[in-house]
N, C-alpha and C positions, 0 to 999 in steps of 0.2 A: 503493500499500500504505500509506503513512504517513497518508493521508486516512481510510482504513478504521479505522485504530487511534485516531485523535485523538478521534473522536466518543464512543467508549466511555470513554476516558479522562476526558473532561469530564463524562460522566455520572456516573461513580463519583465525581468530585470534588464534584459538585453534591449527591449523596446524602450523602456524608460530611459536607459542610458543614451540610446541613439537619438532619442527626442531632445535630450538636454544638450548634446553635442550640436544639434541643428539649429537649437535657438540661442547657443551661447554667443555673446556680442564680441566684436572684434577687440583685441587686446591692445590695439596701436592708439597712441595719444600723442598730441603735439599741437604747438602754437607758435606765433611769431613773437620773438622777444625783442627784437629789434629791427626797424624802428618799432617803439612799442605799440602793440596791438591793443585794442580795447580791453581784452582780458588780462593782459599784461599790465595795463594801467590800473585796472581794478586790483589785482593781486598785490601790487606794489604800494597800494594807498592812494595813488595819484588820483583816483576818483573814488568818492565815498558812495556808500548804500548801493552796492552792486549785487548783493545776495551772496549765494553759494559760489559763485564764479570766482570769488577771491580765494577759495580753498582748491580749486581744480581748473585752473586755466586751460589746462591741456585737454579738457573734456567735451569741447563744443563739437559733437558728433551728431550727424543727421543724414538722412538719405541724400545721395547726389543730386545735383542740379538746381538747388536753391541759390538765390541772390541775396538772402538774408544773412546778417552777421552771426546769428545763432543757427544757421542752417534750416530755419523754420521748424525746428522740433519744439518739444513741449517744455525745455529747460532754457534758461539763460536768456529770456526774452529782453532783459535790461540791455543787452548788446545792441539791440535794436532802437533803443531809445534815443532820438536825435535831440531832445530837449537837455540831455546831459551835457555838461562842459567837458567834452572829450578833448584832451590835449592833443594838438596837431604837431607832428614833428616837421621841422624845416628841412626841406630836401631839394636837390637839384632836378635836373632833367632825366636822370637815372637813379635808381635806388637799388641797393643791396638789401634784401630781406632775409633775415636769420632766423630759422626755427630751431626750437628745441624739442626733441623727441624723446618722451619719456618712455615710450615703448615703441619699437619699429615694426612695420608691417609691409608686405609687399605692395609697390605703388604702381599705379597706372599712370596718372598725370598730376602735375602742379599747376594750376591755372590762377591768373591774376586778372582782375577786373576793375574797371571804374565805370559804374552805371552798367550798362549793357555792352560795353566795349571790352572786349578781350585784349588784354595789353600782351600777355605772353602765356605760352603753354610748354611745359617741359615734360617729355614722355620719358618715364623710367622704364617702361616695358615690363612692369612686374617685379623689378629688382627691389631688394630690401635695403633702405636708406641706413646711414649710421646714426649716431646720436644727435648729429646736428645736420642741418641742411641749409645751403645758402643759393640764392638766386639773384641775379642781377637784371633789373627790368627796366626798360625804357618807358616813361610816362606818356609817350605818343602824343605830345603836344598839349596835354592837359596842364593848366596852371591853377594857382590859387588854391584855396581849400578844397580838398577832395577826399573822399572816403574810399579806399581800396579794399576790395574783398578778395583774399586769397583761398582757394580751395584745394585741399589735399585729398585727392580722389584714390581710394584703396582699391587694389587690383581684384582681390578675391572677396569682397563683399559689396553690398549695395550702398555702403555708407561713404561718406567724406568727412574730413574735419575742416572747420571754418575759422577764419581769423580776419577781422576787419582792422584796419590801419588808417588812422586820421592823419593826413598829410597837408603841409603847406607848401606846394611845389612852386619852386622858383623863388622862395623867400630867402635862400642863401645861395651859397656856391653851387657849382656844377658837378663837384666831386661827390660820388656816392659813398656813403659809409660803407666800409669793409669790415667793420668790427663793431660789436654792440656798443651803445653809448655808456660812458663810465658814471653817468648820472641819470636819474629818471627826469623826464621833461618837466615834472613840477616835483617840488620837494616832498618826498614822502613824510609821513607823520614821524615824530621823534621816537615812536616805539619801533620803528623799522629804519634804522640807519643806513644811508648809502654808502658809508665808508666805516664799517665796525673797526674797533680798535685791533690791533695786532694782538693775538693771543686769546681773542674773545672766543667762546664756545659756540659751535655751530648750533642754529636753532631753526626748526620749521616756522615758517610764517614770517621770516626776517628777509627783507630786501637786501641783497649783496651786490655791490658795484664790482666791476673788473679791478682786480688787484687786491681785494679785500682777503685778509688773513685770518683764518679761523683754526681752532683746534677741534678735533673729533677722535676720539678713541685713543687719547694720548699722543695723536700725530698732527702735524701742521699741514694745512692746505691754503693754496692761493686761488682766488675765484679767476676763472678764465672767461666767462661770460655772464653779463649781468642778468639776474634772475630773482624771483622770490622763491625761497626754499620751501619745499614740500616734504611730507613724510614719504620716505621711499627714495628721497633724492639726497641721502647722506653722501658726504664727500667720497668715501671709497666706492659707492655704487655708480657714480655719474663722472667718469674721467673727462667727459666733454665740458663738465662745468667747473670741475676742480683739480687742480694739479698738486700733487704731494711735494712738499718742500722740506 
């Protein structure tokens, strides 16, 4: 009798397992760190009252094809709020956009839009990116205050990751930034210093500028790319953000 029951139970378990795998979400996450995207400005404290996006700027995931800053999903609608005082980075006619990828996934394309105009598309052909990714994009004759939408299209799911960046095009020189800025466009609150003192202990939720030195696990690390620290981004885990010294 026990043998007769065992097979159906195993069959049910296999079905449940296959269903779980089928609906499991993509593990990839990422956002533009510089020039600061809207979620980066929320996470650093440059923009207040952003809701949960301050804890997970890398999680703006929604089905492909949207032109909304939150991808048209059910979360992070604050990113679409044009009444907020989003800081605009002053840039020239070409801009280098730097992504931080907290988990990497096979990539179809990276797309950059202003309005309905596709400025650039980079086809990765299903390749897995590294911990960071950079693209230099021509602004295509656009000038003044503009909101650029970047879309990271995942190769093997229906989803993409979205990142909107507010720009003041032509307000400065024409040389594109090749590294993340050393300070946020507006001063973060005093609880999130942009230049932590040497020897300070790494802490999640803190904004770290390029060159900041912290200690973690008894070792010292130097910040390689400006970002707001999150749990899981401890210095030993993200060599793209921290270099051991």
